[in-house]
KEKOL-405005 format. One record per residue (C-alpha): residue in three letters; z, y, x; residue number from 0. Coordinates in steps of 0.25 Angstrom, whole numbers, padded with zeros to 4 digits, always signed. Each point is the difference from the previous one (the first is absolute). Example, Ala and Ser with C-alpha at 12.3 -4.5 7.8 and 13.67 -1.06 7.14 Angstrom:
// KEKOL-405005
<site r="ALA" z="+0031" y="-0018" x="+0049" k="0"/>
<site r="SER" z="-0002" y="+0014" x="+0006" k="1"/>
END
This chain:
// KEKOL-405005
<site r="MET" z="+0143" y="-0307" x="+0087" k="0"/>
<site r="ILE" z="+0000" y="+0013" x="-0007" k="1"/>
<site r="THR" z="+0014" y="+0004" x="-0005" k="2"/>
<site r="GLU" z="+0003" y="+0005" x="-0013" k="3"/>
<site r="ILE" z="+0002" y="+0014" x="+0005" k="4"/>
<site r="GLU" z="-0013" y="+0000" x="+0008" k="5"/>
<site r="ALA" z="-0007" y="-0004" x="-0013" k="6"/>
<site r="ASP" z="+0006" y="+0011" x="-0008" k="7"/>
<site r="THR" z="-0004" y="+0010" x="+0011" k="8"/>
<site r="VAL" z="-0014" y="-0006" x="+0000" k="9"/>
<site r="ALA" z="-0001" y="+0001" x="-0015" k="10"/>
<site r="GLN" z="+0006" y="+0014" x="+0000" k="11"/>
<site r="THR" z="-0011" y="+0004" x="+0010" k="12"/>
<site r="ASP" z="-0011" y="-0006" x="-0008" k="13"/>
<site r="SER" z="+0006" y="+0007" x="-0012" k="14"/>
<site r="ASN" z="+0000" y="+0013" x="+0007" k="15"/>
<site r="VAL" z="-0014" y="-0002" x="+0005" k="16"/>
<site r="THR" z="-0005" y="-0003" x="-0014" k="17"/>
<site r="ARG" z="+0007" y="+0012" x="-0005" k="18"/>
<site r="LEU" z="-0006" y="+0009" x="+0011" k="19"/>
<site r="ASP" z="-0014" y="-0006" x="-0003" k="20"/>
<site r="PHE" z="+0002" y="+0003" x="-0015" k="21"/>
<site r="LEU" z="+0005" y="+0014" x="+0003" k="22"/>
<site r="THR" z="-0012" y="+0002" x="+0010" k="23"/>
<site r="ARG" z="-0010" y="-0005" x="-0011" k="24"/>
<site r="VAL" z="+0007" y="+0010" x="-0010" k="25"/>
<site r="LEU" z="-0001" y="+0011" x="+0009" k="26"/>
<site r="ARG" z="-0014" y="-0003" x="+0004" k="27"/>
<site r="THR" z="-0004" y="-0001" x="-0015" k="28"/>
<site r="GLU" z="+0008" y="+0013" x="-0003" k="29"/>
<site r="ASN" z="-0007" y="+0007" x="+0011" k="30"/>
<site r="GLU" z="-0014" y="-0004" x="-0005" k="31"/>
<site r="HIS" z="+0003" y="+0005" x="-0014" k="32"/>
<site r="LEU" z="+0006" y="+0013" x="+0006" k="33"/>
<site r="LYS" z="-0013" y="+0001" x="+0009" k="34"/>
<site r="SER" z="-0009" y="-0002" x="-0012" k="35"/>
<site r="GLY" z="+0007" y="+0010" x="-0008" k="36"/>
<site r="LEU" z="+0000" y="+0010" x="+0011" k="37"/>
<site r="GLU" z="-0015" y="-0002" x="+0003" k="38"/>
<site r="ASN" z="-0003" y="+0002" x="-0015" k="39"/>
<site r="ILE" z="+0008" y="+0013" x="+0001" k="40"/>
<site r="GLN" z="-0007" y="+0003" x="+0013" k="41"/>
<site r="VAL" z="-0014" y="-0002" x="-0006" k="42"/>
<site r="GLY" z="+0003" y="+0009" x="-0012" k="43"/>
<site r="LEU" z="+0006" y="+0011" x="+0009" k="44"/>
<site r="ALA" z="-0012" y="-0001" x="+0009" k="45"/>
<site r="ASP" z="-0010" y="+0002" x="-0012" k="46"/>
<site r="ALA" z="+0009" y="+0011" x="-0005" k="47"/>
<site r="VAL" z="-0001" y="+0007" x="+0013" k="48"/>
<site r="THR" z="-0015" y="-0002" x="+0001" k="49"/>
<site r="SER" z="-0002" y="+0005" x="-0014" k="50"/>
<site r="SER" z="+0010" y="+0011" x="+0001" k="51"/>
<site r="THR" z="-0006" y="+0005" x="+0013" k="52"/>
<site r="ALA" z="-0014" y="+0000" x="-0006" k="53"/>
<site r="THR" z="+0005" y="+0008" x="-0012" k="54"/>
<site r="ALA" z="+0008" y="+0009" x="+0008" k="55"/>
<site r="ASP" z="-0012" y="+0003" x="+0009" k="56"/>
<site r="ASN" z="-0009" y="+0002" x="-0012" k="57"/>
<site r="CYS" z="+0010" y="+0008" x="-0007" k="58"/>
<site r="ARG" z="+0003" y="+0009" x="+0011" k="59"/>
<site r="ARG" z="-0015" y="+0002" x="+0003" k="60"/>
<site r="THR" z="-0003" y="+0003" x="-0014" k="61"/>
<site r="ILE" z="+0011" y="+0010" x="-0002" k="62"/>
<site r="GLU" z="-0003" y="+0007" x="+0013" k="63"/>
<site r="GLU" z="-0015" y="+0001" x="-0004" k="64"/>
<site r="ASN" z="+0003" y="+0005" x="-0014" k="65"/>
<site r="CYS" z="+0011" y="+0009" x="+0004" k="66"/>
<site r="SER" z="-0008" y="+0006" x="+0011" k="67"/>
<site r="ARG" z="-0013" y="+0002" x="-0009" k="68"/>
<site r="LEU" z="+0009" y="+0006" x="-0011" k="69"/>
<site r="ALA" z="+0007" y="+0009" x="+0010" k="70"/>
<site r="THR" z="-0014" y="+0005" x="+0005" k="71"/>
<site r="GLU" z="-0005" y="+0002" x="-0013" k="72"/>
<site r="SER" z="+0012" y="+0007" x="-0005" k="73"/>
<site r="ASP" z="+0000" y="+0009" x="+0013" k="74"/>
<site r="SER" z="-0015" y="+0003" x="-0003" k="75"/>
<site r="ILE" z="+0003" y="+0004" x="-0015" k="76"/>
<site r="ARG" z="+0011" y="+0009" x="+0005" k="77"/>
<site r="GLU" z="-0009" y="+0007" x="+0010" k="78"/>
<site r="GLU" z="-0011" y="+0001" x="-0011" k="79"/>
<site r="THR" z="+0010" y="+0006" x="-0009" k="80"/>
<site r="ASN" z="+0006" y="+0010" x="+0010" k="81"/>
<site r="GLU" z="-0015" y="+0004" x="+0002" k="82"/>
<site r="PHE" z="-0002" y="+0001" x="-0015" k="83"/>
<site r="THR" z="+0013" y="+0008" x="-0002" k="84"/>
<site r="ALA" z="-0004" y="+0010" x="+0012" k="85"/>
<site r="ALA" z="-0014" y="+0001" x="-0006" k="86"/>
<site r="VAL" z="+0006" y="+0003" x="-0014" k="87"/>
<site r="SER" z="+0010" y="+0010" x="+0006" k="88"/>
<site r="GLU" z="-0012" y="+0007" x="+0008" k="89"/>
<site r="MET" z="-0008" y="+0001" x="-0013" k="90"/>
<site r="ARG" z="+0012" y="+0006" x="-0008" k="91"/>
<site r="GLN" z="+0001" y="+0011" x="+0011" k="92"/>
<site r="LEU" z="-0015" y="+0003" x="+0000" k="93"/>
<site r="VAL" z="+0001" y="+0001" x="-0016" k="94"/>
<site r="GLU" z="+0012" y="+0009" x="+0002" k="95"/>
<site r="VAL" z="-0008" y="+0009" x="+0010" k="96"/>
<site r="ALA" z="-0012" y="+0000" x="-0009" k="97"/>
<site r="ASP" z="+0009" y="+0005" x="-0012" k="98"/>
<site r="GLN" z="+0005" y="+0011" x="+0009" k="99"/>
<site r="GLN" z="-0014" y="+0004" x="+0003" k="100"/>
<site r="LEU" z="-0004" y="+0000" x="-0014" k="101"/>
<site r="VAL" z="+0012" y="+0008" x="-0004" k="102"/>
<site r="GLY" z="-0005" y="+0010" x="+0011" k="103"/>
<site r="MET" z="-0014" y="+0000" x="-0006" k="104"/>
<site r="LYS" z="+0005" y="+0003" x="-0014" k="105"/>
<site r="LYS" z="+0008" y="+0012" x="+0005" k="106"/>
<site r="PHE" z="-0012" y="+0005" x="+0007" k="107"/>
<site r="VAL" z="-0008" y="-0002" x="-0013" k="108"/>
<site r="GLU" z="+0011" y="+0008" x="-0007" k="109"/>
<site r="LEU" z="-0002" y="+0011" x="+0010" k="110"/>
<site r="ILE" z="-0015" y="+0000" x="-0002" k="111"/>
<site r="ASP" z="+0003" y="+0001" x="-0015" k="112"/>
<site r="GLU" z="+0009" y="+0011" x="+0002" k="113"/>
<site r="VAL" z="-0010" y="+0008" x="+0008" k="114"/>
<site r="ALA" z="-0011" y="-0003" x="-0010" k="115"/>
<site r="SER" z="+0009" y="+0006" x="-0011" k="116"/>
<site r="GLN" z="+0003" y="+0012" x="+0008" k="117"/>
<site r="THR" z="-0015" y="+0002" x="+0003" k="118"/>
<site r="ASN" z="-0003" y="-0002" x="-0015" k="119"/>
<site r="LEU" z="+0010" y="+0011" x="-0003" k="120"/>
<site r="LEU" z="-0006" y="+0009" x="+0010" k="121"/>
<site r="ALA" z="-0014" y="-0002" x="-0006" k="122"/>
<site r="LEU" z="+0006" y="+0003" x="-0013" k="123"/>
<site r="ASN" z="+0006" y="+0013" x="+0005" k="124"/>
<site r="ALA" z="-0013" y="+0003" x="+0007" k="125"/>
<site r="THR" z="-0008" y="-0002" x="-0013" k="126"/>
<site r="ILE" z="+0009" y="+0010" x="-0007" k="127"/>
<site r="GLU" z="-0001" y="+0010" x="+0011" k="128"/>
<site r="ALA" z="-0015" y="-0001" x="+0000" k="129"/>
<site r="ALA" z="-0001" y="+0002" x="-0015" k="130"/>
<site r="ARG" z="+0008" y="+0013" x="+0002" k="131"/>
<site r="ALA" z="-0010" y="+0005" x="+0011" k="132"/>
<site r="GLY" z="-0012" y="-0002" x="-0009" k="133"/>
<site r="ASP" z="-0014" y="-0001" x="+0006" k="134"/>
<site r="ALA" z="+0006" y="+0003" x="+0014" k="135"/>
<site r="GLY" z="+0008" y="-0013" x="-0001" k="136"/>
<site r="ARG" z="-0010" y="-0009" x="-0006" k="137"/>
<site r="GLY" z="-0004" y="-0007" x="+0013" k="138"/>
<site r="PHE" z="+0015" y="-0002" x="+0003" k="139"/>
<site r="ALA" z="+0002" y="-0006" x="-0014" k="140"/>
<site r="VAL" z="-0011" y="-0010" x="+0003" k="141"/>
<site r="VAL" z="+0007" y="-0004" x="+0013" k="142"/>
<site r="ALA" z="+0013" y="-0001" x="-0007" k="143"/>
<site r="SER" z="-0006" y="-0009" x="-0011" k="144"/>
<site r="GLU" z="-0006" y="-0009" x="+0010" k="145"/>
<site r="VAL" z="+0014" y="-0001" x="+0007" k="146"/>
<site r="LYS" z="+0007" y="-0003" x="-0013" k="147"/>
<site r="GLU" z="-0010" y="-0011" x="-0003" k="148"/>
<site r="LEU" z="+0002" y="-0006" x="+0014" k="149"/>
<site r="SER" z="+0015" y="+0001" x="-0002" k="150"/>
<site r="LYS" z="-0001" y="-0007" x="-0013" k="151"/>
<site r="GLU" z="-0008" y="-0011" x="+0007" k="152"/>
<site r="THR" z="+0010" y="-0001" x="+0011" k="153"/>
<site r="GLN" z="+0011" y="-0001" x="-0009" k="154"/>
<site r="LYS" z="-0008" y="-0011" x="-0008" k="155"/>
<site r="ALA" z="-0003" y="-0008" x="+0013" k="156"/>
<site r="VAL" z="+0015" y="+0002" x="+0005" k="157"/>
<site r="ALA" z="+0005" y="-0005" x="-0014" k="158"/>
<site r="ASN" z="-0009" y="-0013" x="+0002" k="159"/>
<site r="ILE" z="+0004" y="-0002" x="+0014" k="160"/>
<site r="GLY" z="+0015" y="+0002" x="-0004" k="161"/>
<site r="GLU" z="-0002" y="-0010" x="-0011" k="162"/>
<site r="ALA" z="-0006" y="-0010" x="+0010" k="163"/>
<site r="ILE" z="+0011" y="+0002" x="+0010" k="164"/>
<site r="GLY" z="+0010" y="-0002" x="-0011" k="165"/>
<site r="ASN" z="-0006" y="-0013" x="-0004" k="166"/>
<site r="ILE" z="-0001" y="-0004" x="+0014" k="167"/>
<site r="LEU" z="+0015" y="+0004" x="+0002" k="168"/>
<site r="ALA" z="+0004" y="-0008" x="-0012" k="169"/>
<site r="ASN" z="-0008" y="-0013" x="+0005" k="170"/>
<site r="SER" z="+0005" y="+0002" x="+0014" k="171"/>
<site r="LYS" z="+0014" y="+0001" x="-0006" k="172"/>
<site r="ASN" z="-0002" y="-0013" x="-0007" k="173"/>
<site r="VAL" z="-0005" y="-0006" x="+0013" k="174"/>
<site r="SER" z="+0011" y="+0006" x="+0008" k="175"/>
<site r="ASP" z="+0010" y="-0006" x="-0010" k="176"/>
<site r="ARG" z="-0006" y="-0014" x="+0001" k="177"/>
<site r="MET" z="-0001" y="+0001" x="+0015" k="178"/>
<site r="ARG" z="+0015" y="+0003" x="+0000" k="179"/>
<site r="GLN" z="+0003" y="-0012" x="-0009" k="180"/>
<site r="LEU" z="-0009" y="-0009" x="+0008" k="181"/>
<site r="ASP" z="+0007" y="+0005" x="+0013" k="182"/>
<site r="LYS" z="+0013" y="-0003" x="-0006" k="183"/>
<site r="ARG" z="-0005" y="-0014" x="-0005" k="184"/>
<site r="SER" z="-0006" y="-0003" x="+0014" k="185"/>
<site r="ASN" z="+0013" y="+0003" x="+0006" k="186"/>
<site r="GLN" z="+0007" y="-0010" x="-0009" k="187"/>
<site r="VAL" z="-0011" y="-0010" x="+0003" k="188"/>
<site r="ARG" z="+0002" y="+0002" x="+0015" k="189"/>
<site r="ASP" z="+0015" y="-0002" x="-0002" k="190"/>
<site r="THR" z="-0002" y="-0012" x="-0008" k="191"/>
<site r="VAL" z="-0010" y="-0006" x="+0010" k="192"/>
<site r="SER" z="+0010" y="+0003" x="+0011" k="193"/>
<site r="GLN" z="+0011" y="-0007" x="-0007" k="194"/>
<site r="LEU" z="-0010" y="-0012" x="-0002" k="195"/>
<site r="SER" z="-0003" y="+0000" x="+0014" k="196"/>
<site r="SER" z="+0015" y="+0000" x="+0004" k="197"/>
<site r="ARG" z="+0002" y="-0012" x="-0010" k="198"/>
<site r="VAL" z="-0012" y="-0007" x="+0006" k="199"/>
<site r="ARG" z="+0007" y="+0001" x="+0014" k="200"/>
<site r="GLU" z="+0013" y="-0004" x="-0005" k="201"/>
<site r="THR" z="-0006" y="-0012" x="-0007" k="202"/>
<site r="GLN" z="-0008" y="-0004" x="+0013" k="203"/>
<site r="ASP" z="+0013" y="+0001" x="+0007" k="204"/>
<site r="LEU" z="+0007" y="-0009" x="-0010" k="205"/>
<site r="ASN" z="-0012" y="-0010" x="+0000" k="206"/>
<site r="VAL" z="+0000" y="-0001" x="+0015" k="207"/>
<site r="ALA" z="+0015" y="-0002" x="+0000" k="208"/>
<site r="SER" z="-0002" y="-0011" x="-0011" k="209"/>
<site r="ALA" z="-0010" y="-0007" x="+0009" k="210"/>
<site r="GLU" z="+0009" y="+0001" x="+0012" k="211"/>
<site r="GLU" z="+0011" y="-0006" x="-0008" k="212"/>
<site r="LEU" z="-0009" y="-0011" x="-0004" k="213"/>
<site r="THR" z="-0004" y="-0002" x="+0014" k="214"/>
<site r="SER" z="+0015" y="-0001" x="+0004" k="215"/>
<site r="ALA" z="+0003" y="-0010" x="-0011" k="216"/>
<site r="ASN" z="-0012" y="-0008" x="+0006" k="217"/>
<site r="TYR" z="+0007" y="+0001" x="+0013" k="218"/>
<site r="ARG" z="+0013" y="-0005" x="-0006" k="219"/>
<site r="VAL" z="-0007" y="-0012" x="-0006" k="220"/>
<site r="PHE" z="-0007" y="-0003" x="+0013" k="221"/>
<site r="MET" z="+0014" y="+0000" x="+0008" k="222"/>
<site r="SER" z="+0006" y="-0009" x="-0010" k="223"/>
<site r="LEU" z="-0012" y="-0010" x="+0001" k="224"/>
<site r="ALA" z="+0002" y="+0001" x="+0015" k="225"/>
<site r="LYS" z="+0014" y="-0004" x="-0001" k="226"/>
<site r="LEU" z="-0004" y="-0011" x="-0009" k="227"/>
<site r="ASP" z="-0010" y="-0005" x="+0010" k="228"/>
<site r="HIS" z="+0011" y="-0001" x="+0010" k="229"/>
<site r="VAL" z="+0009" y="-0007" x="-0009" k="230"/>
<site r="ILE" z="-0011" y="-0010" x="-0003" k="231"/>
<site r="TRP" z="-0002" y="-0001" x="+0015" k="232"/>
<site r="LYS" z="+0014" y="-0003" x="+0003" k="233"/>
<site r="VAL" z="+0001" y="-0011" x="-0011" k="234"/>
<site r="ASN" z="-0013" y="-0006" x="+0006" k="235"/>
<site r="THR" z="+0007" y="+0000" x="+0014" k="236"/>
<site r="TYR" z="+0012" y="-0007" x="-0006" k="237"/>
<site r="LEU" z="-0008" y="-0010" x="-0007" k="238"/>
<site r="SER" z="-0008" y="-0003" x="+0013" k="239"/>
<site r="VAL" z="+0014" y="-0003" x="+0007" k="240"/>
<site r="ILE" z="+0004" y="-0009" x="-0012" k="241"/>
<site r="GLU" z="-0013" y="-0007" x="+0001" k="242"/>
<site r="GLY" z="+0000" y="-0001" x="+0015" k="243"/>
<site r="SER" z="-0014" y="+0007" x="+0001" k="244"/>
<site r="PRO" z="-0007" y="+0013" x="-0004" k="245"/>
<site r="VAL" z="-0003" y="+0000" x="-0015" k="246"/>
<site r="PHE" z="-0009" y="+0013" x="+0001" k="247"/>
<site r="LYS" z="-0011" y="+0006" x="+0009" k="248"/>
<site r="PHE" z="+0006" y="+0009" x="+0010" k="249"/>
<site r="VAL" z="-0005" y="+0015" x="+0001" k="250"/>
<site r="ASP" z="+0004" y="+0010" x="+0010" k="251"/>
<site r="SER" z="+0006" y="+0014" x="-0004" k="252"/>
<site r="HIS" z="-0014" y="+0006" x="+0001" k="253"/>
<site r="ASN" z="-0006" y="-0008" x="-0010" k="254"/>
<site r="CYS" z="+0010" y="-0002" x="-0011" k="255"/>
<site r="ARG" z="-0001" y="+0010" x="-0012" k="256"/>
<site r="LEU" z="+0011" y="+0009" x="+0006" k="257"/>
<site r="GLY" z="-0007" y="+0000" x="+0013" k="258"/>
<site r="LYS" z="-0014" y="+0004" x="-0006" k="259"/>
<site r="TRP" z="+0007" y="+0011" x="-0008" k="260"/>
<site r="TYR" z="+0007" y="+0005" x="+0013" k="261"/>
<site r="TYR" z="-0011" y="-0001" x="+0010" k="262"/>
<site r="GLU" z="-0013" y="+0003" x="-0009" k="263"/>
<site r="GLY" z="+0004" y="+0004" x="-0014" k="264"/>
<site r="ASP" z="+0008" y="+0010" x="-0008" k="265"/>
<site r="GLY" z="+0012" y="-0002" x="+0010" k="266"/>
<site r="LEU" z="-0008" y="+0006" x="+0011" k="267"/>
<site r="ASP" z="-0007" y="+0010" x="-0009" k="268"/>
<site r="SER" z="+0013" y="+0005" x="-0007" k="269"/>
<site r="PHE" z="+0012" y="-0004" x="+0008" k="270"/>
<site r="SER" z="-0004" y="+0001" x="+0014" k="271"/>
<site r="ASN" z="+0006" y="+0014" x="+0002" k="272"/>
<site r="MET" z="+0014" y="-0005" x="-0006" k="273"/>
<site r="PRO" z="+0011" y="-0001" x="+0010" k="274"/>
<site r="SER" z="+0003" y="-0015" x="-0004" k="275"/>
<site r="TYR" z="-0015" y="-0004" x="+0001" k="276"/>
<site r="ARG" z="+0001" y="-0005" x="+0014" k="277"/>
<site r="SER" z="+0014" y="-0006" x="-0002" k="278"/>
<site r="LEU" z="-0006" y="-0011" x="-0010" k="279"/>
<site r="GLU" z="-0010" y="-0006" x="+0011" k="280"/>
<site r="THR" z="+0011" y="-0007" x="+0008" k="281"/>
<site r="PRO" z="+0008" y="-0007" x="-0010" k="282"/>
<site r="HIS" z="-0012" y="-0004" x="-0008" k="283"/>
<site r="ALA" z="-0006" y="-0007" x="+0012" k="284"/>
<site r="GLN" z="+0014" y="-0006" x="+0003" k="285"/>
<site r="VAL" z="+0000" y="-0007" x="-0014" k="286"/>
<site r="HIS" z="-0014" y="-0006" x="+0003" k="287"/>
<site r="GLU" z="+0003" y="-0004" x="+0015" k="288"/>
<site r="ALA" z="+0013" y="-0006" x="-0005" k="289"/>
<site r="THR" z="-0007" y="-0009" x="-0010" k="290"/>
<site r="GLU" z="-0010" y="-0003" x="+0011" k="291"/>
<site r="ARG" z="+0011" y="-0005" x="+0009" k="292"/>
<site r="VAL" z="+0006" y="-0009" x="-0011" k="293"/>
<site r="PHE" z="-0014" y="-0006" x="-0002" k="294"/>
<site r="GLU" z="-0001" y="-0003" x="+0015" k="295"/>
<site r="LEU" z="+0014" y="-0006" x="+0000" k="296"/>
<site r="LEU" z="-0003" y="-0009" x="-0012" k="297"/>
<site r="THR" z="-0012" y="-0006" x="+0008" k="298"/>
<site r="ALA" z="+0009" y="-0003" x="+0012" k="299"/>
<site r="GLU" z="+0009" y="-0012" x="+0001" k="300"/>
<site r="ALA" z="+0012" y="+0000" x="-0009" k="301"/>
<site r="GLY" z="+0014" y="+0002" x="+0006" k="302"/>
<site r="HIS" z="+0013" y="+0008" x="-0002" k="303"/>
<site r="ASP" z="-0004" y="+0011" x="+0009" k="304"/>
<site r="ILE" z="-0013" y="+0001" x="-0007" k="305"/>
<site r="ASP" z="+0007" y="+0002" x="-0013" k="306"/>
<site r="ASN" z="+0009" y="+0011" x="+0006" k="307"/>
<site r="PHE" z="-0013" y="+0007" x="+0005" k="308"/>
<site r="VAL" z="-0006" y="-0001" x="-0015" k="309"/>
<site r="VAL" z="+0013" y="+0006" x="-0005" k="310"/>
<site r="ASP" z="-0001" y="+0011" x="+0010" k="311"/>
<site r="ALA" z="-0015" y="+0003" x="-0004" k="312"/>
<site r="LEU" z="+0004" y="+0000" x="-0014" k="313"/>
<site r="MET" z="+0011" y="+0010" x="+0002" k="314"/>
<site r="THR" z="-0010" y="+0009" x="+0008" k="315"/>
<site r="MET" z="-0009" y="-0001" x="-0012" k="316"/>
<site r="GLU" z="+0010" y="+0004" x="-0009" k="317"/>
<site r="GLN" z="+0005" y="+0012" x="+0008" k="318"/>
<site r="GLY" z="-0015" y="+0005" x="+0001" k="319"/>
<site r="SER" z="-0002" y="-0002" x="-0015" k="320"/>
<site r="VAL" z="+0013" y="+0009" x="-0002" k="321"/>
<site r="GLU" z="-0006" y="+0011" x="+0009" k="322"/>
<site r="VAL" z="-0013" y="-0001" x="-0007" k="323"/>
<site r="PHE" z="+0006" y="+0002" x="-0013" k="324"/>
<site r="ALA" z="+0008" y="+0012" x="+0005" k="325"/>
<site r="CYS" z="-0013" y="+0006" x="+0006" k="326"/>
<site r="LEU" z="-0008" y="-0001" x="-0013" k="327"/>
<site r="ASP" z="+0012" y="+0006" x="-0008" k="328"/>
<site r="GLN" z="+0000" y="+0012" x="+0011" k="329"/>
<site r="LEU" z="-0015" y="+0002" x="-0001" k="330"/>
<site r="LEU" z="+0001" y="+0002" x="-0015" k="331"/>
<site r="LEU" z="+0012" y="+0009" x="+0002" k="332"/>
<site r="GLU" z="-0008" y="+0009" x="+0010" k="333"/>
<site r="ASP" z="-0012" y="+0000" x="-0008" k="334"/>
<site r="GLN" z="+0008" y="+0005" x="-0012" k="335"/>
<site r="LYS" z="+0006" y="+0011" x="+0009" k="336"/>
<site r="SER" z="-0013" y="+0004" x="+0006" k="337"/>
<site r="LYS" z="-0006" y="+0002" x="-0014" k="338"/>
<site r="ALA" z="+0012" y="+0008" x="-0005" k="339"/>
<site r="ALA" z="+0000" y="+0009" x="+0011" k="340"/>
<site r="PRO" z="-0006" y="+0014" x="-0003" k="341"/>
END
């Protein structure tokens, strides 16, 4: 006969089992909801990373191409402006030399005019003296008259040449003034182009920095996605323990999202030179291997020792996950420091 105490004990045990079964169902349901919510966030983040990566690549490529083209064109304009400025300066110097030569010619013409005037005066004096000499000076008077006429023609020609040189000097002065103004203006244009070139370089540097910041932001989003992947991985592992069998398809540490990033993606391209890069491989593999161990234990015969092994494997998984999170944070920090370094 079952005593009253034994009956109470059995009833209490049944109640505890029922309560435990209820809590297990609640935990299973809550974990399913948590898993669903996390997977929804995971998909959104994955899409954001894919879109952000494509946008960052296109943006960086467009900025680099446009800035490079603009910088090249700016340099070409600056070089052409410098050549134009040098040519204008050389032309101004040539005009000034021509002015000096024309001034010298004018002085030479003035000297000829003075000689012609003196010759004309001498011819006049010779004519007077020939008139005094009478018939004896008649031949000399003819020569003096010819010299006088030649002197007048010379003075007339000199006057015409002087007028022409004067006009040329006036025009040359106008050209020289315009050349000086053009020389001054070309220097101003050269300075403006030089400033523009400097601003283009500054803009190029700023655009490159913006593109790098966009890339860094994309890295931060990916690291958060990798962390979320690990949280979902752990949730699925715990759900597998609750269900007593694997609830998701196992993949090793080379074929998950973080593994592909690490071994063949942006991780290899952009972070492999970072000190913490190699430190990520071991704890990441530890997480996957611990889950694989849990799955192996779940397919084995049940028992108290098996449960302890499962707990040990779960603890190993959690330890590896903590180290993975720390490595990801350290990689971001090292990336920021490398970009901030001069």
